[in-house]
C-alpha positions in Angstrom: 176.4 64.2 147.9 174.9 64.6 151.4 178.0 66.2 152.7 177.1 69.3 150.7 175.1 72.1 152.3 173.1 73.1 149.2 172.0 71.0 146.2 171.2 72.9 143.0 168.9 71.0 140.7 168.0 72.6 137.3 164.8 71.1 135.9 163.4 71.3 132.4 159.6 71.4 132.2 158.8 70.8 128.5 160.0 74.2 127.2 161.0 76.0 130.4 164.0 75.8 132.8 163.5 76.2 136.6 165.6 75.5 139.6 165.0 73.4 142.7 167.3 73.8 145.7 167.6 71.6 148.7 169.3 73.1 151.8 170.4 69.9 153.6 171.2 71.5 157.0 167.6 72.5 157.6 165.9 70.2 155.0 164.3 73.1 153.1 163.2 72.6 149.4 162.8 75.7 147.3 161.6 76.3 143.8 162.9 79.2 141.7 161.1 80.1 138.5 161.8 83.2 136.4 158.3 83.3 135.0 156.7 83.5 138.4 155.0 80.1 138.4 153.4 79.6 141.8 154.1 76.3 143.4 154.1 75.1 147.0 157.8 75.6 147.5 158.1 78.7 145.2 160.5 81.5 146.3 158.8 84.9 145.7 160.4 88.3 145.0 163.1 87.0 142.7 164.2 88.5 139.3 161.7 87.6 136.5 162.2 87.3 132.8 160.3 89.4 130.4 160.6 87.2 127.4 160.3 83.5 126.4 163.9 82.8 125.8 166.0 83.7 128.9 164.8 81.1 131.5 168.1 79.1 131.2 170.2 82.2 131.8 168.1 83.1 134.8 168.5 79.6 136.2 172.3 79.8 135.8 172.4 83.2 137.4 170.2 82.0 140.3 172.6 79.1 140.8 175.7 81.3 140.8 174.2 83.7 143.3 173.0 80.9 145.6 176.3 79.0 145.4 178.3 82.2 146.2 175.7 83.4 148.8 175.2 86.6 146.9 171.9 88.6 146.6 169.9 88.4 143.4 170.8 91.8 142.0 170.0 91.3 138.3 167.1 91.8 135.9 166.0 91.1 132.4 168.0 94.1 131.2 171.2 92.5 132.5 170.8 89.3 130.4 173.0 90.3 127.4 175.9 91.0 129.8 175.1 87.8 131.8 175.1 85.7 128.6 178.6 87.1 127.7 179.9 86.5 131.2 178.6 82.9 131.1 180.3 82.3 127.7 183.6 83.6 129.1 183.3 81.5 132.2 182.7 78.4 130.2 185.6 79.2 127.8 188.0 79.9 130.7 186.7 77.1 133.0 186.4 79.5 136.0 183.8 81.8 137.5 184.0 85.6 137.1 182.7 88.4 139.3 
């Protein structure tokens, strides 16, 4: 576990999904929340959801971007497409672009 450079830890807070990351090389803990919850380790200026039902999709998209070292270039409007892509990735057991 500690040989990895980045730990992605999805967390469920009652009715909402968020993401905690740990960058092991520099010991940085970050908190990603698509509803803009402010917290000590919260990352700001990230895509935000505009409804009450897409938090899990946002967390999965944050994870994918972070794991592949890609910028967060998505928004609420992209969620239908992202949901379809996630479904296809799960069915085919591989990540898509």
